[in-house]
MDAnalysis code that builds the backbone (N, CA, C; Angstrom):
import MDAnalysis as mda
import numpy as np

u = mda.Universe.empty(744, n_residues=248, atom_resindex=np.repeat(np.arange(248), 3), trajectory=True)
u.add_TopologyAttr("name", ["N", "CA", "C"] * 248)
u.add_TopologyAttr("resid", np.arange(1, 249))
u.add_TopologyAttr("resname", ["UNK", "UNK", "UNK", "UNK", "UNK", "UNK", "UNK", "UNK", "UNK", "UNK", "UNK", "UNK", "UNK", "UNK", "UNK", "UNK", "UNK", "UNK", "UNK", "UNK", "UNK", "UNK", "UNK", "UNK", "UNK", "UNK", "UNK", "UNK", "UNK", "UNK", "UNK", "UNK", "UNK", "UNK", "UNK", "UNK", "UNK", "UNK", "UNK", "UNK", "UNK", "UNK", "UNK", "UNK", "UNK", "UNK", "UNK", "UNK", "UNK", "UNK", "UNK", "UNK", "UNK", "UNK", "UNK", "UNK", "UNK", "UNK", "UNK", "UNK", "UNK", "UNK", "UNK", "UNK", "UNK", "UNK", "UNK", "UNK", "UNK", "UNK", "UNK", "UNK", "UNK", "UNK", "UNK", "UNK", "UNK", "UNK", "UNK", "UNK", "UNK", "UNK", "UNK", "UNK", "UNK", "UNK", "UNK", "UNK", "UNK", "UNK", "UNK", "UNK", "UNK", "UNK", "UNK", "UNK", "UNK", "UNK", "UNK", "UNK", "UNK", "UNK", "UNK", "UNK", "UNK", "UNK", "UNK", "UNK", "UNK", "UNK", "UNK", "UNK", "UNK", "UNK", "UNK", "UNK", "UNK", "UNK", "UNK", "UNK", "UNK", "UNK", "UNK", "UNK", "UNK", "UNK", "UNK", "UNK", "UNK", "UNK", "UNK", "UNK", "UNK", "UNK", "UNK", "UNK", "UNK", "UNK", "UNK", "UNK", "UNK", "UNK", "UNK", "UNK", "UNK", "UNK", "UNK", "UNK", "UNK", "UNK", "UNK", "UNK", "UNK", "UNK", "UNK", "UNK", "UNK", "UNK", "UNK", "UNK", "UNK", "UNK", "UNK", "UNK", "UNK", "UNK", "UNK", "UNK", "UNK", "UNK", "UNK", "UNK", "UNK", "UNK", "UNK", "UNK", "UNK", "UNK", "UNK", "UNK", "UNK", "UNK", "UNK", "UNK", "UNK", "UNK", "UNK", "UNK", "UNK", "UNK", "UNK", "UNK", "UNK", "UNK", "UNK", "UNK", "UNK", "UNK", "UNK", "UNK", "UNK", "UNK", "UNK", "UNK", "UNK", "UNK", "UNK", "UNK", "UNK", "UNK", "UNK", "UNK", "UNK", "UNK", "UNK", "UNK", "UNK", "UNK", "UNK", "UNK", "UNK", "UNK", "UNK", "UNK", "UNK", "UNK", "UNK", "UNK", "UNK", "UNK", "UNK", "UNK", "UNK", "UNK", "UNK", "UNK", "UNK", "UNK", "UNK", "UNK", "UNK", "UNK", "UNK", "UNK", "UNK", "UNK", "UNK", "UNK"])
u.atoms.positions = np.array([
    [46.113, 53.389, 50.175],
    [45.529, 53.716, 48.874],
    [44.352, 52.808, 48.501],
    [43.947, 51.931, 49.416],
    [42.773, 51.108, 49.181],
    [43.036, 49.754, 48.558],
    [44.297, 49.420, 48.280],
    [44.621, 48.114, 47.708],
    [44.354, 47.011, 48.740],
    [43.516, 46.040, 48.378],
    [43.260, 44.900, 49.262],
    [44.376, 43.880, 49.081],
    [44.924, 43.377, 50.195],
    [46.040, 42.425, 50.136],
    [45.713, 41.198, 50.970],
    [45.936, 40.025, 50.389],
    [45.781, 38.772, 51.128],
    [47.085, 37.986, 51.020],
    [47.618, 37.570, 52.163],
    [48.866, 36.808, 52.212],
    [48.582, 35.414, 52.744],
    [48.998, 34.397, 52.002],
    [48.771, 33.009, 52.405],
    [50.115, 32.282, 52.406],
    [50.645, 32.023, 53.592],
    [51.936, 31.335, 53.690],
    [51.768, 29.833, 53.442],
    [52.690, 29.290, 52.659],
    [52.724, 27.851, 52.392],
    [54.197, 27.477, 52.191],
    [54.776, 26.850, 53.208],
    [56.221, 26.625, 53.210],
    [56.622, 25.224, 52.725],
    [55.715, 24.532, 52.055],
    [56.044, 23.181, 51.582],
    [57.061, 23.210, 50.443],
    [57.058, 24.297, 49.666],
    [57.986, 24.406, 48.537],
    [58.608, 25.803, 48.532],
    [59.864, 25.954, 48.079],
    [60.532, 27.273, 48.041],
    [60.075, 28.070, 46.823],
    [58.785, 28.381, 46.781],
    [58.193, 29.004, 45.599],
    [57.060, 29.918, 46.046],
    [56.790, 30.936, 45.255],
    [55.684, 31.830, 45.587],
    [55.033, 32.371, 44.322],
    [53.761, 32.714, 44.448],
    [52.979, 33.254, 43.339],
    [52.254, 34.512, 43.801],
    [52.225, 35.519, 42.924],
    [51.501, 36.762, 43.199],
    [50.489, 36.979, 42.085],
    [49.274, 37.366, 42.454],
    [48.247, 37.666, 41.457],
    [47.580, 38.987, 41.824],
    [47.632, 39.921, 40.899],
    [47.007, 41.225, 41.100],
    [45.778, 41.307, 40.211],
    [44.611, 41.385, 40.825],
    [43.365, 41.486, 40.071],
    [42.837, 42.908, 40.089],
    [42.585, 43.459, 38.909],
    [42.031, 44.806, 38.767],
    [40.611, 44.671, 38.251],
    [39.670, 45.368, 38.896],
    [38.259, 45.216, 38.529],
    [37.911, 46.006, 37.266],
    [38.525, 45.596, 36.169],
    [38.247, 46.229, 34.884],
    [38.494, 45.212, 33.775],
    [37.622, 45.199, 32.786],
    [37.784, 44.257, 31.686],
    [37.127, 44.761, 30.423],
    [36.849, 43.845, 29.512],
    [36.366, 44.240, 28.186],
    [34.961, 44.834, 28.213],
    [34.238, 44.685, 29.329],
    [32.918, 45.316, 29.427],
    [33.022, 46.835, 29.316],
    [34.220, 47.384, 29.544],
    [34.422, 48.832, 29.437],
    [35.011, 49.238, 28.086],
    [35.176, 48.289, 27.171],
    [35.695, 48.647, 25.845],
    [34.728, 49.568, 25.109],
    [35.211, 50.671, 24.534],
    [34.347, 51.457, 23.639],
    [33.950, 50.603, 22.444],
    [32.740, 50.802, 21.915],
    [32.248, 49.945, 20.836],
    [33.098, 50.046, 19.577],
    [33.753, 51.181, 19.373],
    [34.582, 51.325, 18.173],
    [36.028, 50.900, 18.417],
    [36.318, 50.445, 19.662],
    [37.673, 49.997, 19.982],
    [37.634, 48.737, 20.831],
    [36.850, 47.775, 20.356],
    [36.768, 46.488, 21.051],
    [38.150, 45.836, 21.066],
    [38.474, 45.193, 22.169],
    [39.789, 44.576, 22.328],
    [40.756, 45.431, 23.116],
    [40.321, 46.625, 23.527],
    [41.214, 47.565, 24.215],
    [41.690, 47.033, 25.564],
    [40.771, 46.521, 26.378],
    [41.158, 46.026, 27.706],
    [42.124, 44.859, 27.600],
    [41.832, 43.926, 26.693],
    [42.681, 42.746, 26.533],
    [44.051, 43.128, 25.976],
    [44.080, 44.052, 25.039],
    [45.354, 44.484, 24.461],
    [46.199, 45.219, 25.500],
    [45.545, 46.038, 26.324],
    [46.263, 46.753, 27.381],
    [46.922, 45.767, 28.337],
    [46.157, 44.752, 28.747],
    [46.703, 43.744, 29.658],
    [47.855, 42.990, 29.010],
    [47.662, 42.559, 27.775],
    [48.680, 41.769, 27.101],
    [49.969, 42.521, 26.833],
    [49.894, 43.849, 26.804],
    [51.071, 44.664, 26.505],
    [51.812, 45.131, 27.759],
    [51.299, 44.811, 28.935],
    [51.930, 45.302, 30.167],
    [53.390, 44.883, 30.285],
    [53.699, 43.636, 29.894],
    [55.071, 43.142, 30.066],
    [55.897, 43.244, 28.786],
    [55.446, 44.100, 27.854],
    [56.187, 44.272, 26.602],
    [57.114, 45.489, 26.617],
    [57.322, 46.045, 27.777],
    [58.241, 47.176, 27.884],
    [57.800, 48.172, 28.936],
    [58.753, 48.647, 29.726],
    [58.486, 49.681, 30.733],
    [59.483, 50.822, 30.536],
    [59.406, 51.809, 31.407],
    [60.330, 52.936, 31.305],
    [61.760, 52.533, 31.623],
    [61.953, 51.366, 32.252],
    [63.307, 50.936, 32.620],
    [63.771, 49.683, 31.881],
    [62.822, 48.909, 31.311],
    [63.211, 47.644, 30.671],
    [62.455, 47.421, 29.364],
    [63.142, 46.798, 28.401],
    [62.498, 46.352, 27.182],
    [61.894, 44.974, 27.427],
    [61.058, 44.516, 26.492],
    [60.345, 43.251, 26.689],
    [61.308, 42.093, 26.924],
    [62.425, 42.051, 26.187],
    [63.383, 40.954, 26.356],
    [64.042, 41.003, 27.726],
    [64.315, 42.196, 28.211],
    [64.927, 42.331, 29.536],
    [63.970, 41.856, 30.621],
    [62.684, 42.132, 30.449],
    [61.687, 41.647, 31.406],
    [61.641, 40.132, 31.372],
    [61.619, 39.563, 30.170],
    [61.578, 38.106, 30.021],
    [62.821, 37.463, 30.625],
    [63.989, 38.062, 30.410],
    [65.235, 37.524, 30.966],
    [65.219, 37.551, 32.495],
    [64.687, 38.630, 33.062],
    [64.613, 38.749, 34.517],
    [63.684, 37.681, 35.089],
    [62.549, 37.465, 34.429],
    [61.591, 36.449, 34.882],
    [62.219, 35.065, 34.800],
    [62.949, 34.792, 33.725],
    [63.635, 33.498, 33.595],
    [64.661, 33.306, 34.703],
    [65.395, 34.367, 35.025],
    [66.454, 34.275, 36.028],
    [65.907, 33.901, 37.403],
    [64.734, 34.441, 37.742],
    [64.182, 34.163, 39.075],
    [63.361, 32.869, 39.093],
    [63.410, 32.133, 37.976],
    [62.762, 30.827, 37.928],
    [61.252, 30.892, 37.971],
    [60.696, 31.884, 37.282],
    [59.251, 32.064, 37.379],
    [58.553, 32.287, 36.057],
    [57.419, 32.990, 36.137],
    [56.611, 33.295, 34.967],
    [55.887, 34.611, 35.221],
    [55.445, 35.234, 34.134],
    [54.723, 36.497, 34.245],
    [53.731, 36.571, 33.100],
    [52.456, 36.812, 33.413],
    [51.461, 36.946, 32.356],
    [50.303, 37.814, 32.837],
    [49.572, 38.351, 31.877],
    [48.393, 39.159, 32.191],
    [47.255, 38.737, 31.276],
    [46.075, 38.569, 31.845],
    [44.908, 38.191, 31.072],
    [43.726, 39.077, 31.463],
    [42.758, 39.174, 30.566],
    [41.596, 40.017, 30.818],
    [40.337, 39.306, 30.356],
    [39.245, 39.439, 31.133],
    [37.949, 38.946, 30.684],
    [36.960, 40.103, 30.736],
    [35.675, 39.817, 30.850],
    [34.689, 40.893, 30.824],
    [34.852, 41.881, 31.985],
    [35.153, 41.369, 33.170],
    [35.100, 42.205, 34.372],
    [36.415, 42.365, 35.114],
    [37.402, 41.533, 34.797],
    [38.651, 41.569, 35.550],
    [39.864, 41.522, 34.636],
    [40.930, 42.143, 35.085],
    [42.252, 41.952, 34.492],
    [43.142, 41.388, 35.590],
    [43.855, 40.312, 35.285],
    [44.700, 39.681, 36.298],
    [46.134, 39.603, 35.807],
    [47.026, 40.221, 36.555],
    [48.461, 40.149, 36.304],
    [49.048, 39.196, 37.334],
    [49.661, 38.109, 36.869],
    [50.185, 37.115, 37.807],
    [51.646, 36.822, 37.521],
    [52.385, 36.556, 38.583],
    [53.800, 36.236, 38.455],
    [54.204, 35.220, 39.507],
    [55.263, 34.480, 39.230],
    [55.759, 33.495, 40.186],
    [57.272, 33.479, 40.148],
    [57.873, 32.970, 41.219],
    [59.333, 32.927, 41.306],
    [59.757, 32.026, 42.452],
    [61.015, 31.606, 42.419],
    [61.601, 30.945, 43.578],
    [61.564, 31.935, 44.738],
    [61.265, 31.445, 45.932],
    [61.012, 32.345, 47.062],
    [62.225, 33.198, 47.434],
    [63.434, 32.743, 47.109],
    [64.621, 33.546, 47.426],
    [64.636, 34.862, 46.641],
    [63.850, 34.904, 45.545],
    [63.804, 36.100, 44.708],
    [62.488, 36.857, 44.876],
    [61.883, 36.753, 46.050],
    [60.575, 37.379, 46.271],
    [60.611, 38.890, 46.044],
    [61.680, 39.552, 46.518],
    [61.771, 41.003, 46.338],
    [61.842, 41.372, 44.864],
    [62.549, 40.565, 44.071],
    [62.679, 40.858, 42.650],
    [61.356, 40.646, 41.926],
    [60.580, 39.651, 42.368],
    [59.265, 39.431, 41.774],
    [58.344, 40.621, 42.054],
    [58.357, 41.110, 43.269],
    [57.545, 42.282, 43.621],
    [57.951, 43.478, 42.761],
    [59.256, 43.643, 42.565],
    [59.738, 44.762, 41.753],
    [59.286, 44.649, 40.300],
    [59.315, 43.421, 39.751],
    [58.890, 43.219, 38.360],
    [57.406, 43.546, 38.217],
    [56.601, 43.004, 39.131],
    [55.165, 43.261, 39.070],
    [54.872, 44.757, 39.187],
    [55.566, 45.405, 40.115],
    [55.365, 46.836, 40.284],
    [55.763, 47.625, 39.047],
    [56.855, 47.222, 38.420],
    [57.346, 47.924, 37.237],
    [56.346, 47.856, 36.089],
    [55.825, 46.652, 35.819],
    [54.924, 46.513, 34.666],
    [53.544, 47.105, 34.938],
    [53.135, 47.177, 36.201],
    [51.816, 47.745, 36.492],
    [51.875, 49.272, 36.570],
    [53.025, 49.822, 36.986],
    [53.142, 51.276, 37.132],
    [53.717, 51.968, 35.902],
    [54.662, 51.327, 35.206],
    [55.438, 52.024, 34.184],
    [55.396, 51.393, 32.792],
    [54.264, 50.854, 32.350],
    [54.255, 50.289, 30.995],
    [54.370, 51.401, 29.950],
    [55.078, 51.113, 28.872],
    [55.243, 52.129, 27.823],
    [54.493, 51.771, 26.545],
    [53.988, 50.542, 26.448],
    [53.233, 50.098, 25.276],
    [53.959, 50.485, 23.983],
    [55.170, 49.951, 23.768],
    [55.985, 50.348, 22.608],
    [55.247, 50.140, 21.289],
    [55.426, 51.084, 20.368],
    [54.731, 51.051, 19.083],
    [55.031, 49.775, 18.302],
    [56.305, 49.351, 18.295],
    [56.654, 48.156, 17.513],
    [56.022, 46.893, 18.093],
    [55.976, 46.799, 19.433],
    [55.359, 45.637, 20.069],
    [53.839, 45.661, 19.861],
    [53.249, 46.855, 19.885],
    [51.816, 46.984, 19.671],
    [51.443, 46.568, 18.248],
    [52.237, 46.990, 17.276],
    [51.973, 46.625, 15.877],
    [52.007, 45.105, 15.703],
    [52.978, 44.454, 16.345],
    [53.090, 42.995, 16.262],
    [51.905, 42.325, 16.941],
    [51.515, 42.829, 18.113],
    [50.391, 42.251, 18.850],
    [49.096, 42.382, 18.053],
    [48.902, 43.505, 17.391],
    [47.699, 43.703, 16.578],
    [47.674, 42.738, 15.390],
    [48.809, 42.577, 14.725],
    [48.893, 41.644, 13.595],
    [48.579, 40.219, 14.040],
    [49.163, 39.821, 15.174],
    [48.930, 38.460, 15.686],
    [47.462, 38.245, 16.053],
    [46.835, 39.258, 16.669],
    [45.443, 39.122, 17.079],
    [44.519, 39.026, 15.865],
    [44.781, 39.824, 14.848],
    [43.956, 39.786, 13.637],
    [44.060, 38.421, 12.956],
    [45.256, 37.848, 12.920],
    [45.424, 36.504, 12.351],
    [44.703, 35.457, 13.203],
    [44.770, 35.625, 14.517],
    [44.090, 34.702, 15.424],
    [42.573, 34.763, 15.222],
    [42.040, 35.976, 15.020],
    [40.605, 36.137, 14.796],
    [40.177, 35.452, 13.499],
    [41.004, 35.550, 12.476],
    [40.696, 34.888, 11.200],
    [40.617, 33.382, 11.385],
    [41.521, 32.827, 12.193],
    [41.495, 31.385, 12.468],
    [40.244, 30.999, 13.250],
    [39.884, 31.828, 14.244],
    [38.717, 31.516, 15.076],
    [37.434, 31.495, 14.250],
    [37.355, 32.366, 13.246],
    [36.141, 32.440, 12.450],
    [35.946, 31.201, 11.584],
    [36.935, 30.329, 11.557],
    [36.793, 29.067, 10.827],
    [36.380, 27.928, 11.755],
    [36.168, 28.230, 13.041],
    [35.856, 27.201, 14.023],
    [34.378, 27.257, 14.417],
    [33.658, 26.145, 14.309],
    [32.235, 26.122, 14.682],
    [31.980, 26.562, 16.123],
    [32.843, 26.148, 17.051],
    [32.645, 26.504, 18.455],
    [32.658, 28.011, 18.662],
    [33.543, 28.696, 17.951],
    [33.604, 30.151, 18.067],
    [32.348, 30.793, 17.482],
    [31.910, 30.322, 16.326],
    [30.750, 30.904, 15.657],
    [29.474, 30.723, 16.471],
    [29.325, 29.551, 17.103],
    [28.123, 29.326, 17.895],
    [28.143, 30.166, 19.169],
    [29.325, 30.336, 19.762],
    [29.435, 31.177, 20.955],
    [29.123, 32.632, 20.619],
    [29.618, 33.090, 19.470],
    [29.381, 34.469, 19.033],
    [27.891, 34.739, 18.879],
    [27.178, 33.822, 18.174],
    [25.740, 34.019, 17.977],
    [24.977, 33.868, 19.279],
    [25.339, 32.881, 20.079],
    [24.655, 32.617, 21.346],
    [24.704, 33.834, 22.260],
    [25.906, 34.396, 22.430],
    [26.048, 35.549, 23.322],
    [25.295, 36.766, 22.804],
    [25.272, 36.955, 21.490],
    [24.569, 38.090, 20.918],
    [23.072, 37.973, 21.160],
    [22.532, 36.764, 20.981],
    [21.105, 36.547, 21.211],
    [20.769, 36.727, 22.695],
    [21.618, 36.185, 23.553],
    [21.334, 36.167, 24.982],
    [21.477, 37.544, 25.632],
    [22.501, 38.301, 25.218],
    [22.817, 39.550, 25.916],
    [22.496, 40.818, 25.134],
    [22.091, 40.701, 23.875],
    [21.671, 41.882, 23.123],
    [22.749, 42.933, 23.020],
    [22.472, 44.134, 23.559],
    [23.436, 45.243, 23.515],
    [24.297, 45.344, 24.774],
    [24.138, 44.386, 25.684],
    [24.992, 44.352, 26.879],
    [26.416, 43.984, 26.454],
    [27.442, 44.507, 27.148],
    [28.834, 44.198, 26.779],
    [29.164, 42.703, 26.735],
    [28.439, 41.885, 27.510],
    [28.711, 40.441, 27.504],
    [28.377, 39.788, 26.166],
    [27.701, 40.527, 25.286],
    [27.346, 39.963, 23.980],
    [28.558, 39.879, 23.050],
    [29.629, 40.589, 23.387],
    [30.817, 40.641, 22.520],
    [31.779, 39.530, 22.917],
    [31.951, 38.570, 22.027],
    [32.859, 37.450, 22.279],
    [34.291, 37.810, 21.895],
    [34.451, 38.598, 20.834],
    [35.782, 38.961, 20.355],
    [35.702, 40.263, 19.572],
    [36.796, 40.997, 19.500],
    [36.812, 42.213, 18.680],
    [36.821, 41.858, 17.200],
    [36.703, 42.853, 16.360],
    [36.808, 42.649, 14.916],
    [38.157, 43.171, 14.447],
    [38.650, 42.730, 13.295],
    [39.912, 43.267, 12.772],
    [39.892, 44.796, 12.672],
    [38.737, 45.362, 12.327],
    [38.641, 46.822, 12.177],
    [38.848, 47.538, 13.509],
    [38.231, 47.026, 14.594],
    [38.395, 47.694, 15.891],
    [39.809, 47.502, 16.425],
    [40.412, 46.357, 16.130],
    [41.797, 46.123, 16.557],
    [42.736, 47.100, 15.843],
    [42.521, 47.303, 14.560],
    [43.360, 48.215, 13.783],
    [43.308, 49.631, 14.337],
    [42.174, 50.014, 14.929],
    [42.017, 51.387, 15.429],
    [42.792, 51.645, 16.720],
    [43.172, 50.594, 17.415],
    [43.830, 50.779, 18.710],
    [45.181, 51.464, 18.552],
    [45.427, 52.458, 19.386],
    [46.690, 53.194, 19.352],
    [47.385, 53.088, 20.703],
    [48.643, 53.447, 20.712],
    [49.401, 53.450, 21.956],
    [48.738, 54.368, 22.984],
    [48.237, 55.520, 22.538],
    [47.574, 56.462, 23.449],
    [46.309, 55.851, 24.042],
    [45.568, 55.077, 23.255],
    [44.368, 54.421, 23.769],
    [44.729, 53.503, 24.938],
    [45.792, 52.720, 24.767],
    [46.210, 51.793, 25.819],
    [46.681, 52.548, 27.051],
    [47.454, 53.600, 26.839],
    [47.972, 54.375, 27.967],
    [46.842, 55.044, 28.740],
    [45.877, 55.621, 28.019],
    [44.747, 56.287, 28.676],
    [43.892, 55.284, 29.445],
    [43.662, 54.103, 28.851],
    [42.866, 53.073, 29.521],
    [43.563, 52.637, 30.807],
    [44.861, 52.422, 30.726],
    [45.646, 52.028, 31.900],
    [45.569, 53.091, 32.989],
    [45.799, 54.342, 32.619],
    [45.828, 55.417, 33.611],
    [44.461, 55.652, 34.249],
    [43.394, 55.396, 33.505],
    [42.042, 55.653, 33.998],
    [41.524, 54.541, 34.889],
    [41.801, 53.291, 34.512],
    [41.132, 52.166, 35.160],
    [42.001, 51.327, 36.096],
    [43.310, 51.406, 35.980],
    [44.166, 50.606, 36.853],
    [44.378, 51.357, 38.163],
    [43.453, 51.149, 39.111],
    [43.448, 51.877, 40.375],
    [43.613, 50.908, 41.539],
    [44.394, 51.282, 42.565],
    [44.614, 50.373, 43.700],
    [43.349, 50.092, 44.497],
    [42.480, 51.097, 44.641],
    [41.253, 50.902, 45.403],
    [40.209, 50.085, 44.647],
    [40.531, 49.686, 43.415],
    [39.678, 48.777, 42.645],
    [40.431, 47.481, 42.340],
    [41.422, 47.154, 43.192],
    [42.294, 46.014, 42.926],
    [42.509, 45.170, 44.183],
    [42.904, 43.929, 43.958],
    [43.239, 43.005, 45.043],
    [44.535, 42.283, 44.699],
    [45.439, 42.203, 45.657],
    [46.697, 41.488, 45.480],
    [46.712, 40.270, 46.399],
    [46.920, 39.088, 45.812],
    [46.982, 37.848, 46.583],
    [48.367, 37.240, 46.411],
    [49.012, 36.903, 47.527],
    [50.341, 36.300, 47.500],
    [50.276, 34.963, 48.228],
    [50.728, 33.908, 47.558],
    [50.685, 32.566, 48.128],
    [52.062, 31.920, 47.997],
    [52.569, 31.323, 49.086],
    [53.823, 30.594, 48.959],
    [54.745, 30.715, 50.150],
    [56.011, 30.487, 49.898],
    [57.044, 30.410, 50.928],
    [57.640, 31.789, 51.182],
    [57.078, 32.509, 52.144],
    [57.558, 33.849, 52.497],
    [57.168, 34.151, 53.939],
    [57.731, 35.206, 54.472],
    [57.388, 35.679, 55.811],
    [56.371, 36.806, 55.673],
    [55.200, 36.640, 56.249],
    [54.106, 37.593, 56.048],
    [54.455, 39.012, 56.489],
    [55.119, 39.138, 57.635],
    [55.448, 40.472, 58.138],
    [56.388, 41.191, 57.177],
    [57.413, 40.484, 56.702],
    [58.355, 41.083, 55.766],
    [57.681, 41.388, 54.424],
    [56.838, 40.452, 53.972],
    [56.155, 40.639, 52.694],
    [55.210, 41.833, 52.755],
    [54.533, 41.995, 53.878],
    [53.620, 43.127, 54.034],
    [54.373, 44.448, 53.905],
    [55.554, 44.531, 54.529],
    [56.365, 45.752, 54.432],
    [56.840, 45.986, 52.997],
    [57.244, 44.901, 52.319],
    [57.726, 45.019, 50.942],
    [56.620, 45.528, 50.021],
    [55.418, 44.959, 50.173],
    [54.293, 45.377, 49.341],
    [53.900, 46.816, 49.638],
    [53.901, 47.179, 50.914],
    [53.542, 48.550, 51.286],
    [54.495, 49.563, 50.665],
    [55.791, 49.241, 50.665],
    [56.775, 50.175, 50.121],
    [56.695, 50.269, 48.607],
    [56.330, 49.165, 47.954],
    [56.302, 49.146, 46.490],
    [54.963, 49.589, 45.926],
    [53.873, 49.115, 46.529],
    [52.549, 49.378, 45.978],
    [51.776, 50.452, 46.730],
    [52.294, 50.882, 47.868],
    [51.544, 51.855, 48.657],
    [51.903, 53.296, 48.388],
    [53.207, 53.558, 48.270],
    [53.654, 54.951, 48.195],
    [53.374, 55.613, 46.849],
    [53.532, 54.851, 45.758],
    [53.465, 55.478, 44.433],
    [52.134, 55.273, 43.710],
    [51.356, 54.294, 44.133],
    [50.111, 53.981, 43.422],
    [48.966, 54.749, 44.058],
    [48.438, 55.723, 43.362],
    [47.410, 56.606, 43.908],
    [46.007, 56.093, 43.597],
    [45.127, 56.214, 44.586],
    [43.739, 55.792, 44.397],
    [43.007, 56.770, 43.492],
    [41.854, 56.355, 43.019],
    [41.065, 57.206, 42.137],
    [39.634, 56.725, 42.073],
    [38.866, 57.296, 41.162],
    [37.455, 56.950, 41.001],
    [37.216, 56.469, 39.579],
    [36.602, 55.303, 39.446],
    [36.295, 54.784, 38.121],
    [35.194, 55.611, 37.475],
    [35.292, 55.864, 36.179],
    [34.204, 56.553, 35.476],
    [32.929, 55.719, 35.538],
    [31.805, 56.376, 35.751],
    [30.539, 55.664, 35.792],
    [30.073, 55.366, 34.373],
    [29.714, 54.128, 34.123],
    [29.224, 53.743, 32.797],
    [27.832, 53.149, 32.932],
    [26.969, 53.472, 31.983],
    [25.605, 52.961, 31.994],
    [25.540, 51.718, 31.120],
    [25.153, 50.611, 31.704],
    [25.120, 49.345, 30.980],
    [23.680, 48.907, 30.746],
    [23.379, 48.549, 29.512],
    [22.044, 48.063, 29.198],
    [21.831, 46.671, 29.770],
    [20.610, 46.417, 30.250],
    [20.292, 45.100, 30.790],
    [20.175, 44.094, 29.652],
    [20.403, 42.831, 29.975],
    [20.227, 41.777, 28.981],
    [18.745, 41.653, 28.650],
    [18.397, 41.385, 27.397],
    [16.980, 41.248, 27.036],
    [16.343, 40.044, 27.725],
    [15.079, 40.164, 28.061],
    [14.374, 39.064, 28.738],
    [13.974, 38.011, 27.708],
    [14.351, 36.767, 27.983],
    [13.989, 35.660, 27.096],
    [12.697, 35.036, 27.627],
    [11.581, 35.232, 26.923],
    [10.294, 34.768, 27.434],
    [9.695, 33.625, 26.615],
    [10.492, 33.092, 25.683],
    [9.988, 31.962, 24.904],
    [11.169, 31.187, 24.343],
    [10.889, 29.967, 23.910],
    [11.943, 29.143, 23.334],
    [12.232, 29.632, 21.911],
    [13.514, 29.791, 21.592],
    [13.904, 30.247, 20.260],
    [15.060, 29.396, 19.743],
    [15.094, 29.207, 18.437],
    [16.146, 28.408, 17.817],
    [16.832, 29.257, 16.749],
    [18.150, 29.309, 16.799],
    [18.933, 30.067, 15.819],
    [19.896, 29.120, 15.124],
    [20.024, 29.272, 13.829],
    [20.903, 28.418, 13.038],
    [21.977, 29.264, 12.374],
    [23.209, 28.802, 12.433],
    [24.321, 29.440, 11.720],
    [24.794, 28.452, 10.660],
    [24.510, 28.765, 9.425],
    [24.876, 27.856, 8.335],
    [26.345, 28.027, 7.975],
    [27.075, 26.935, 7.997],
    [28.502, 26.964, 7.647],
    [28.759, 25.851, 6.637],
    [28.648, 26.152, 5.360],
    [28.797, 25.126, 4.318],
    [30.140, 24.402, 4.415],
    [30.086, 23.066, 4.249],
    [31.315, 22.287, 4.275],
    [31.683, 21.751, 5.639],
    [30.937, 22.117, 6.672],
    [31.245, 21.619, 8.016],
    [31.023, 20.113, 8.101],
    [31.878, 19.439, 8.853],
    [31.724, 17.995, 9.050],
    [31.156, 17.691, 10.435],
    [30.855, 18.739, 11.201],
    [30.263, 18.538, 12.521],
    [29.418, 19.754, 12.850],
    [28.587, 19.608, 13.896],
    [27.745, 20.714, 14.353],
    [28.058, 21.032, 15.808],
    [27.910, 22.292, 16.171],
    [28.049, 22.717, 17.562],
    [26.691, 23.232, 18.029],
    [26.273, 22.797, 19.210],
    [24.967, 23.167, 19.736],
    [25.145, 23.782, 21.116],
    [24.448, 24.872, 21.360],
    [24.498, 25.506, 22.674],
    [23.085, 25.826, 23.125],
    [22.775, 25.490, 24.372],
    [21.453, 25.731, 24.948],
    [21.648, 26.457, 26.275],
    [20.852, 27.495, 26.521],
    [21.005, 28.162, 27.807],
    [20.183, 29.419, 27.938],
    [20.364, 30.087, 29.071],
    [19.684, 31.346, 29.351],
    [20.501, 32.096, 30.406],
    [20.121, 33.332, 30.641],
    [20.797, 34.140, 31.657],
    [20.460, 33.591, 33.037],
    [21.473, 33.440, 33.886],
    [21.247, 32.953, 35.245],
    [20.889, 34.088, 36.186],
    [20.728, 33.766, 37.468],
    [20.385, 34.804, 38.438],
    [21.619, 35.643, 38.770],
    [21.400, 36.831, 39.266],
    [22.502, 37.725, 39.632],
    [23.249, 37.196, 40.854],
    [24.517, 37.518, 40.922],
    [25.310, 37.111, 42.091],
    [24.799, 37.804, 43.352],
    [24.135, 38.971, 43.183],
    [23.609, 39.701, 44.337],
    [22.270, 39.143, 44.817],
    [21.695, 38.184, 44.078],
    [20.429, 37.573, 44.464],
    [20.640, 36.718, 45.722],
    [19.750, 36.834, 46.718],
    [19.890, 36.008, 47.945],
    [19.934, 34.519, 47.660],
    [19.295, 34.089, 46.552],
    [19.267, 32.657, 46.221],
    [20.567, 32.181, 45.594],
    [21.497, 33.114, 45.277],
    [22.724, 32.718, 44.580],
    [23.513, 31.735, 45.430],
])
């Protein structure tokens, strides 16, 4: 199905870590639903068709590990770890949350409330305000200009939005799975093939047109006035060269 897999054996400790990277992030958020990619990732382990969020957490605790999902502009990474004796159970947990998330309404409502409160706190921090202005000036209408969603766009997110985003963008041929730790590569390869190969179908990502970052051709200074501040935050910079540039 096109899933790239890398196995790295390390037998110094009876422990293993799995990280599944999907080539999708907030750069694909619709402008009226900013925060969609991050919310989708954060809700993956909040319930599946077979387990509730507490049952997932209990299973992760039992195998002596951890499970989390994070998203940035271009990638979503679901990572898990466990004692190596429970490697099969870790694979099953990862497969369950990536294939069968249900995005429960009650968990989504709580996540939205928490995020809106977090955004209110961030808006009181100089570092956040300077980053917000800096990225907007530097990237214009490019998706990288968005540092965080707004309370209004977060409120608009629905369970269907998360489910549709997951079904559209979480594709094996746009993903990489890396496993590091105390395991047998031949056995692990068979386990991954049976769990991630048979049921996860490849697909094609929707093509999106992205505006280029504006060209900065002169020195410019922007000030964000924040009355009552006891310190200042300063940021200086410009867009770097592309990763595809031979000089990179």
